[in-house]
C-alpha positions in Angstrom: 28.1 29.5 -29.5 27.0 25.9 -27.9 29.0 25.3 -24.9 30.8 21.8 -26.0 31.0 20.3 -22.2 27.6 21.2 -21.5 25.7 18.1 -21.4 28.2 17.1 -18.9 27.4 20.1 -17.0 23.8 18.7 -16.8 24.9 15.5 -15.8 26.7 16.8 -12.8 23.7 18.8 -11.9 21.9 15.4 -11.4 25.1 13.6 -9.9 25.1 15.7 -6.9 22.4 16.3 -4.1 23.3 19.8 -3.0 20.8 21.7 -5.6 18.0 21.7 -3.5 15.0 19.5 -3.6 13.8 18.4 -7.0 10.6 20.6 -7.8 11.3 23.4 -5.5 12.0 27.0 -6.7 15.5 27.3 -6.1 16.2 23.5 -8.0 14.1 24.8 -11.0 16.3 27.9 -10.9 19.7 26.0 -10.6 18.6 23.2 -13.3 17.1 26.0 -15.9 20.2 28.1 -15.7 22.5 25.3 -16.6 20.3 24.0 -19.2 20.3 27.3 -20.9 23.8 27.6 -20.8 24.4 24.3 -22.0 22.1 24.2 -25.1 22.9 28.2 -25.5 19.1 28.7 -25.1 17.5 32.2 -24.8 14.7 30.9 -22.6 14.1 27.6 -20.6 10.6 26.8 -19.1 9.1 24.2 -17.2 5.2 23.4 -17.6 3.7 21.0 -15.2 0.2 18.4 -15.9 -2.5 18.9 -13.3 -5.4 16.3 -12.8 -7.3 17.9 -15.5 -4.9 17.5 -18.3 -4.0 21.2 -18.4 -0.4 22.7 -18.4 0.9 25.1 -15.9 4.2 27.1 -16.4 6.1 26.4 -13.3 9.0 28.3 -14.3 10.5 30.4 -16.9 13.9 31.8 -16.6 13.3 35.1 -17.9 9.5 35.1 -16.7 8.3 37.0 -13.6 6.6 35.2 -10.9 3.1 37.2 -11.3 3.0 36.2 -14.8 3.6 32.7 -14.4 0.5 32.1 -12.0 -2.4 32.2 -14.6 -0.6 30.9 -17.6 -1.9 27.7 -19.0 -2.4 25.2 -22.0 -4.7 22.0 -22.3 -2.9 19.0 -23.0 -2.7 19.3 -27.0 -2.5 23.1 -27.3 0.4 24.6 -28.8 3.9 22.7 -29.1 4.2 21.7 -25.4 0.7 20.1 -25.5 1.8 18.0 -28.1 4.6 16.8 -26.5 2.3 15.5 -23.6 0.1 13.8 -25.8 2.4 12.2 -28.0 5.0 11.7 -24.8 7.7 12.3 -27.8 10.1 15.2 -27.8 9.1 17.6 -30.7 11.6 19.9 -32.4 10.6 23.1 -34.3 13.0 25.2 -36.3 10.6 28.0 -36.8 7.6 28.3 -34.6 5.6 31.1 -36.3 5.3 28.9 -39.2 4.4 25.6 -37.0 0.9 24.8 -37.4 0.2 23.8 -33.5 2.4 27.0 -32.1 0.2 28.9 -29.7 1.4 32.6 -29.4 -0.8 33.3 -26.7 2.1 32.6 -24.5 4.5 34.8 -26.5 2.5 38.0 -26.3 1.8 37.3 -22.7 5.8 37.7 -21.9 6.7 39.6 -24.9 8.7 37.1 -26.2 9.0 35.9 -29.9 9.8 31.8 -30.1 11.3 31.1 -33.2 13.4 27.3 -32.7 12.2 25.5 -29.5 12.3 21.8 -28.1 9.8 20.6 -26.2 10.4 17.5 -24.0 8.1 15.3 -21.3 9.3 15.1 -18.2 8.6 11.2 -17.7 9.4 8.3 -15.8 7.9 5.1 -16.3 4.3 5.5 -16.9 4.0 8.8 -15.1 4.3 12.2 -16.9 4.8 15.1 -14.9 4.7 17.6 -17.6 7.3 19.0 -20.2 10.5 21.1 -20.1 11.3 23.8 -23.1 14.1 25.2 -24.6 13.8 28.1 -26.9 15.7 30.0 -29.7 19.1 28.8 -30.1 21.8 31.8 -29.4 23.0 31.2 -33.3 19.4 32.4 -34.3 18.7 29.2 -35.8 17.9 25.8 -34.9 19.3 23.9 -32.2 21.9 21.2 -32.9 20.4 17.9 -34.1 22.0 16.1 -31.3 19.5 18.4 -28.7 16.7 15.9 -29.4 18.1 13.3 -27.8 19.8 15.3 -25.0 16.3 16.7 -24.3 15.0 13.6 -24.4 17.4 12.6 -21.7 17.1 15.7 -19.8 13.3 14.9 -19.4 13.8 11.5 -18.0 16.7 12.3 -15.7 14.5 15.2 -14.0 11.1 12.9 -13.6 13.8 10.6 -12.2 15.2 12.9 -9.8 11.5 13.8 -8.9 10.7 10.3 -7.9 13.6 9.6 -6.2 13.3 12.4 -3.7 9.8 11.3 -2.9 8.2 14.9 -4.5 6.1 12.4 -7.0 2.7 12.6 -4.6 1.0 15.6 -5.7 0.3 16.8 -2.1 4.1 17.2 -1.3 4.7 19.4 -4.4 4.5 23.4 -4.1 1.5 24.1 -6.5 2.9 27.4 -7.6 6.2 25.9 -9.0 6.4 22.4 -8.6 5.5 19.5 -10.8 2.3 17.4 -9.9 2.3 13.8 -10.8 0.0 12.8 -13.6 -0.3 9.2 -15.6 0.0 9.5 -19.3 -3.4 10.3 -21.4 -4.6 7.5 -23.3 -3.3 8.6 -26.5 0.6 7.9 -25.1 2.9 5.5 -27.3 5.1 4.2 -25.0 5.9 4.1 -21.3 9.2 1.7 -21.3 12.2 4.1 -20.6 15.1 3.3 -22.8 18.0 6.0 -21.7 20.8 6.7 -24.3 22.0 9.4 -26.5 24.4 7.2 -28.4 23.4 7.1 -32.0 23.5 3.6 -32.3 21.2 3.3 -29.5 18.9 6.4 -31.0 18.6 4.6 -34.5 17.7 1.3 -32.7 14.7 3.0 -31.1 13.7 4.7 -34.2 13.3 1.3 -35.8 11.7 0.4 -32.8 8.9 2.9 -33.6 8.5 2.3 -37.3 8.2 -1.6 -36.1 5.4 -0.8 -34.1 3.5 0.5 -37.4 3.9 -2.8 -39.0 3.2 -6.4 -38.3 6.3 -7.9 -39.5 8.5 -10.0 -37.5 11.3 -8.5 -35.9 14.7 -10.0 -34.7 16.3 -7.9 -32.1 19.9 -8.8 -32.0 22.4 -7.7 -29.1 24.7 -9.3 -26.3 23.3 -10.5 -23.0 21.9 -7.5 -20.7 21.7 -4.8 -23.8 17.9 -4.4 -23.5 16.9 -6.6 -26.0 13.4 -7.2 -23.7 12.9 -3.5 -23.3 13.4 -2.9 -27.0 10.7 -5.3 -27.5 8.3 -3.5 -25.5 8.7 -0.3 -27.3 7.7 -2.1 -30.3 4.5 -3.5 -28.7 3.6 -0.2 -27.1 3.9 1.8 -30.4 1.8 -0.5 -32.3 -2.1 -1.2 -32.3 -1.7 -4.0 -30.2 -0.5 -2.0 -27.3 -3.8 -2.6 -25.2 -3.4 -6.3 -25.8 -1.0 -8.6 -23.6 2.7 -8.8 -23.7 4.4 -12.0 -22.7 8.1 -13.2 -22.9 9.9 -16.5 -22.8 13.4 -17.0 -22.1 14.3 -20.0 -24.8 17.4 -21.5 -22.7 15.8 -21.5 -19.2 13.7 -24.2 -20.5 14.1 -28.1 -21.5 12.7 -28.7 -24.9 9.5 -30.7 -23.9 8.7 -28.0 -21.5 9.6 -25.1 -23.8 7.2 -26.7 -26.2 4.5 -26.7 -23.4 5.2 -23.3 -22.0 4.6 -22.3 -26.2 2.0 -24.0 -27.4 0.2 -25.6 -24.4 -0.8 -29.0 -23.6 -3.8 -31.3 -23.2 -4.9 -33.3 -20.2 -2.5 -36.8 -20.2 -0.2 -35.1 -22.9 2.6 -36.6 -20.6 3.4 -37.4 -16.8 1.9 -34.8 -14.6 -0.2 -33.0 -17.4 -3.4 -33.7 -15.5 -5.1 -30.7 -17.1 -5.4 -28.5 -20.2 -3.0 -25.8 -20.1 -3.1 -23.1 -22.2 0.3 -21.9 -24.0 1.9 -18.5 -24.3 0.8 -18.3 -28.2 -2.6 -18.3 -27.3 -2.3 -16.1 -24.0 -0.7 -13.2 -26.2 -3.4 -13.5 -28.8 -4.1 -9.9 -29.9 -0.7 -8.8 -28.4 2.6 -9.9 -28.5 5.2 -12.7 -27.4 8.8 -11.9 -27.3 10.9 -15.3 -28.0 14.1 -14.4 -26.2 17.6 -15.9 -27.1 15.8 -18.0 -29.8 19.1 -19.2 -31.0 19.0 -22.0 -28.4 15.5 -23.4 -29.5 15.6 -26.9 -31.1 15.1 -27.7 -34.7 12.1 -29.6 -33.9 10.7 -26.5 -31.9 11.9 -24.2 -34.6 9.5 -26.0 -37.0 6.4 -25.5 -34.9 7.3 -21.8 -34.6 7.6 -21.9 -38.6 4.3 -23.1 -38.7 2.5 -20.3 -36.6 4.1 -17.7 -38.8 3.0 -19.3 -41.8 -0.6 -20.4 -40.5 -1.2 -18.5 -37.5 -2.4 -21.7 -36.0 -0.9 -23.6 -32.7 -1.5 -27.4 -32.1 -1.0 -28.0 -28.3 1.3 -30.6 -26.9 -0.3 -34.3 -27.1 -3.3 -32.8 -29.1 -4.4 -33.3 -33.1 -6.4 -30.1 -33.1 -5.2 -26.7 -34.5 -6.2 -23.5 -33.2 -6.0 -20.2 -34.5 -3.6 -17.8 -33.0 -3.3 -14.1 -33.4 0.2 -13.0 -31.5 2.7 -10.7 -33.1 6.2 -12.4 -32.5 9.4 -10.6 -31.7 12.6 -12.7 -31.5 15.7 -11.8 -29.9 19.3 -13.6 -30.1 23.1 -13.0 -28.9 24.3 -15.2 -31.6 25.3 -14.6 -35.2 22.1 -16.6 -36.5 23.6 -16.7 -40.0 26.7 -18.7 -39.0 24.2 -21.0 -37.4 22.1 -21.7 -40.3 25.3 -22.7 -42.2 26.2 -25.2 -39.6 22.7 -26.7 -40.0 21.8 -25.8 -36.5 18.9 -23.1 -37.2 16.2 -23.1 -39.7 17.2 -20.9 -42.9 13.5 -20.6 -43.6 12.7 -19.6 -40.1 15.5 -17.3 -40.0 14.3 -14.9 -43.0 10.8 -15.3 -41.3 12.2 -13.7 -38.3 14.1 -10.9 -39.5 11.7 -9.2 -41.5 13.1 -6.2 -39.4 16.5 -6.4 -37.7 17.3 -4.3 -34.8 20.8 -4.3 -33.6 21.4 -2.8 -29.9 25.1 -2.1 -29.3 27.1 -3.1 -26.2 27.4 -0.9 -23.5 31.2 -0.6 -24.0 30.3 0.9 -27.6 28.0 3.5 -25.7 31.0 5.4 -23.6 28.7 8.5 -23.7 25.7 6.9 -22.2 27.5 5.4 -19.1 27.2 8.9 -16.8 23.6 9.1 -17.9 22.5 5.5 -17.4 24.2 5.6 -13.8 22.3 8.6 -12.8 19.1 7.1 -14.3 19.7 3.9 -12.3 20.7 6.0 -8.8 17.6 7.5 -9.2 16.0 4.4 -9.8 17.4 2.5 -7.0 17.0 5.7 -4.4 13.4 5.3 -5.3 12.9 1.9 -4.3 14.4 2.7 -1.0 12.2 5.6 -0.4 9.3 3.2 -0.5 11.1 1.5 2.7 12.2 4.8 4.3 10.3 7.9 3.7 13.1 9.6 5.3 15.7 8.4 3.0 17.9 10.9 1.7 19.3 9.8 -1.7 23.3 10.2 -2.0 25.1 11.8 -5.1 28.0 9.8 -6.7 31.3 11.0 -6.8 33.7 11.8 -9.7 35.6 8.9 -8.8 32.9 6.4 -8.8 31.8 7.9 -12.2 35.0 7.2 -13.6 35.4 3.7 -12.3 32.3 3.3 -14.3 33.3 4.8 -17.4 36.7 3.0 -17.3 35.0 -0.6 -17.0 34.5 -3.0 -20.2 30.9 -4.1 -18.8 30.7 -7.6 -20.4 27.4 -7.6 -18.7 26.1 -4.4 -20.2 23.6 -2.2 -19.0 22.1 -4.8 -16.8 25.4 -5.3 -15.0 25.5 -1.5 -14.7 22.1 -1.4 -13.1 23.4 -4.1 -10.4 26.5 -2.2 -9.6 24.3 1.1 -8.8 21.7 -0.9 -6.9 24.3 -2.6 -5.0 26.1 0.6 -4.3 23.0 2.5 -3.2 22.5 0.0 -0.4 26.1 -0.3 0.8 26.6 3.7 0.7 26.5 5.3 4.3 27.5 8.9 3.3 26.1 11.7 1.2 28.1 10.2 -1.8 28.7 6.9 -3.7 32.4 6.4 -3.7 34.3 3.5 -5.5 34.8 1.6 -2.3 30.6 1.3 -2.5 30.8 -0.8 -5.5 30.9 -4.7 -5.0 33.8 -6.8 -5.0 33.1 -8.3 -8.1 33.7 -5.0 -9.9 36.8 -4.2 -8.1 38.3 -7.5 -8.9 37.6 -7.0 -12.8 39.3 -3.5 -12.7 43.0 -3.4 -14.0 45.6 -2.9 -11.4 46.0 0.6 -13.1 42.8 1.9 -11.8 42.7 0.1 -8.3 44.0 3.1 -7.0 41.1 4.9 -7.6 39.2 2.6 -5.5 40.1 4.4 -2.3 37.6 6.8 -1.0 37.8 10.5 -0.7 36.3 12.1 2.4 36.5 15.2 1.3 36.0 17.8 -2.0 39.4 17.8 -3.9 40.6 21.5 -4.6 41.3 22.6 -8.2 44.9 22.0 -8.0 44.5 18.3 -7.1 41.9 18.1 -10.1 44.4 19.3 -12.3 47.1 17.4 -11.1 45.1 14.2 -11.3 44.3 15.5 -15.0 47.9 15.9 -16.0 48.9 12.8 -14.5 46.7 10.9 -16.8 47.6 12.7 -19.9 50.8 11.9 -19.5 50.2 8.3 -18.7 48.1 8.5 -22.2 50.9 10.1 -24.2 53.6 7.7 -22.8 51.4 4.8 -24.0 51.2 6.3 -27.3 54.5 7.3 -27.7 55.4 3.8 -26.6 53.2 2.2 -29.3 53.4 4.2 -32.3 53.7 2.6 -35.8 57.5 1.8 -36.5 58.8 4.3 -39.0 55.7 6.4 -39.1 55.2 8.2 -36.1 51.4 7.4 -36.2 49.6 6.4 -33.1 48.6 2.8 -32.4 45.4 3.3 -30.5 44.7 -0.3 -30.1 48.1 -1.1 -29.0 48.2 1.7 -26.4 44.6 1.1 -25.1 46.1 -2.7 -24.4 49.1 -1.6 -22.5 46.5 0.8 -20.4 44.1 -1.9 -19.8 41.5 -0.2 -21.0 38.9 -0.7 -23.6 39.8 1.1 -27.4 36.6 3.0 -27.4 37.0 4.0 -23.9 40.5 5.3 -24.6 39.7 7.0 -27.9 36.8 8.7 -26.1 39.5 9.9 -23.1 41.7 11.4 -25.5 38.8 13.6 -27.2 37.6 14.7 -23.9 41.0 15.9 -22.9 41.7 17.1 -26.2 44.3 15.1 -27.2 44.5 14.6 -31.1 47.2 13.8 -33.7 
């Protein structure tokens, strides 16, 4: 039976820095053991990619070291090789009838692969190899949620390698380590979008589908939810991926400047126009133009955008000559555009032109399960930057109190705000672990008084009794709030009212109740 807390244990593994150096044998042993237990897998293996596009088995939980040394696959061979070429997580329910399964490895280690998930170890545009889980203990396929979880595991492992400085091939042990390798040309996307939340996964699925069409796309989401990243994913999954990608922030420019930025201008078009200037539409020909916060655009500028979408032509400011334009448009907004249409502030015809495919990105407060995962990703990303300045820099871990603080905050600035908090904490931290006190002042001010006590630094590891005590105290606090706010005469809990009393978001409160096993 799958360990329900398994993924939390994987996150905890990457949370601390006492597990050795990423890529070393001891680290791989601990990592694979935890992953095996978490996913209820009979076998876990790590394969690294060399500079000649060959995969070498670097570690296997039940494979003797002498059997590992000369076990290789070419990129594209087997399911692992397919994961390398596609840069996508591949799920197989019955490997022996799967056309891409390479049985040579099974025969070599006397193992029969049935179910399998292979995920690339990838960070940015760097591909290190793949990690595989084989054969669920139930005898059937792995649960569906493990596709997204394994994708996250691959990113976390790769970002840990990058943060530790082991991304240099010369620093990695050849027999068990991982070598840095740029992704093959057939790779689909290099933009990292971390998250196992169902709504996020649905959005990423739509990004992939949108990449295979030329239909205009409208991305909706609050500021900081990753709309530009989603646009990049669409561009990289499209036939235009070798072409340019430009983004224009519509609110950042006055109307006259915005038109010049988008369509260009001719010499003498206005004061200061001392030469012809190419606009972003022409610059993005053969590629993609991302229009961020298009709801802020004036009606006059909207009319020109509509013409581009309809006729594939632009007219530079001050010119009467139309120029052919071949740029795909992806737009984004944090506003309810239909309401603006009803108010006469946004063109209805443009709205329906833009909204060929609509992709909705959820706010971070609705992605509670992703906060720890994102925190570890940004921690590794920040540490990688620190190592560029100081090769001897040792990355810090992150304390349970710090993660708890991050998990209970509402994050009005969404993922971008979380990234800023982590980067600030890494810069300030002077110990081996990030504590709440290391977070910026604005985060402490925004937290409710009920959680202010958690901002005190703990300079020692808590005993099991202390952890149980804090758990029971929090549980009692939650139960009292639920009892105080029951619906009159019914005894049913009012989660919204209880969450307001506690000063935390309802979704976070509901998530914490489930984690504690509190159900009505």
